[in-house]
C-alpha positions, 0 to 999 in steps of 0.5 A: 139218482141214487149212488150205487157202488158196484163191486166186481172183479174178473178174478172171481172167474178163477175159481173153477168147480168143474167143467160141468158144474153149474156154479161156473165162471161165466156167471160173474162174467155175464154180470160184469158185462151187463153192468159195463153196458148199463151206462147208468148214472151214479154207478160207482165201480169198485175193486174188491179187497181180500178179506183178512184172516181176522175178518174170515174168523168173524164167522168161521173157525180157525181150523176151517179157514186153515182147511180152505187155505190148504186147498191152494196147494191142490189141483182139486179138493172136494169138500162134498160132491157139490163143493169143489175147489181148484188151486185158486179157490182159497184166494177167490173165496177170500175175495168174495168175502172181501167184496161184501165188505167192500160194499158195506164200507162204501156205504158207511164211508159215504161213497154210495147210498147202496151197493151190489157186490157181484161176487162168487163163489156164493156164501149162504150155505157155508157154516162156521166150520163147513163148506156146503152147496157151492159155498166156502165163506159166508159172504153176507154173514161176514158183512153182517158180523163186521157191521156189528163188531167193527162198525158199531151197528146194533140191528142188521137185517139179512133178507135172502131170496135165493131159491135155496134156504140159506142154512149157513146164514141161519145157523150163524145167527140163530141165537142172535137178536142183533141180526134178523135173518129172513128167507123166502125159498122153495121147500122142500128143496135143497138143503132141506132146512127153512121150515116155519118152526125154525124161529131162532133160539135163546136171545135170537128166538123170533129173529129167524123168519122162514117163508117156505114155498112150494114150487111154481110160486112167482111174482104175485106170491112173493110180493104178497109175502113181502107186503103182508109178512116180511116187510111188516116184521122187518119194520118192527125190527127197525134195522140199521143196515139191510143186507140182501142175499140176492140169488136169482135162481128163483127165476122161471128160467133157472135150471136148478129151481122150480119157481116162477119169479121174473125180472119184474119180480126182482125189481119189485122186491128190490123196491120194497127193500129200498123203501124199508132201508130209506125209512129205517136206516137212511137207505143203507142197503147192500146186495150180495150175489148168491145163486142164479144159473141161467146166464140170460136170466142172471144178467137180465135180473141183475140189470133190473135190480141195478137200475132200480137201486138208482131210482129214488126211494119214493117210487110207487109200490103196487100191491100184487093183484093176485097171489092168493096161494101165498095166504096160507104161507103168511098165516102159518108163519104168523102163527109161529111168530105171533107170540113175539111179533104182534100182527094186529 
């Protein structure tokens, strides 16, 4: 049984974006209650620490950090119609970034072999100087930059399976070769980015990999794309640490997305990533919660992932029996990446 650090805190419930807002406090409450009832051996509960201003500045501008901090004096402030603060948001968003850092530190320090940070608000839409899409600080990006700048890692993989493209994360590493950003997402869909030809630029050319999918794709299509596109490219990159933007809004019950992934699909994706991490980087993998807005789907999918994180990395991986609708997606992505990543 592998040791998994579980980073969670009910203080994440203090951020309130609005009475009818889908990114509501109950999201993290239901995940914490699920984890508390799990009884899984090797699960190590950890309390997150706040990110320091210097850690936030790894990915965000000083002016923007100050703008978020000023909202602590306000009952409500809207960065955009979707991205609203309450007076607690400044501290809670810093605690979400700190939760991602707590997860990677537990792995680096040897307390756990992998980790799952149950944080909110989510982060993958946040830019260096802009809040967007329910996100204020880019939790996974801050963790990746800390791994490189503070802990000496040279190659970090971020795989994002949230139903929405992580445009903020992509932008932050678009010209970087030390972070490979992969996203499998519904397209066209909010935020409108994540096309095949968004490949990275400069030194980062080829290190951004997008698999834009039409609505209604489910487990078989996702897993075929993992097996024939994402995992082969990730193995060539040979990461020293794996980070996962784990959004559960591609679940078939989610009210915002149009995909058909099940709990079994999330388990199977986690198994593939866990095998990759075992082969490339001694199992070092941290999952950071992003979206997911149906509470039952969120809890049941999170349970499947947490249970899988505890299993040995040599569990069998079954190739999907179907998923032929994914073949044109794989072929199109390979076409754009073939000059840099040979597939044969």
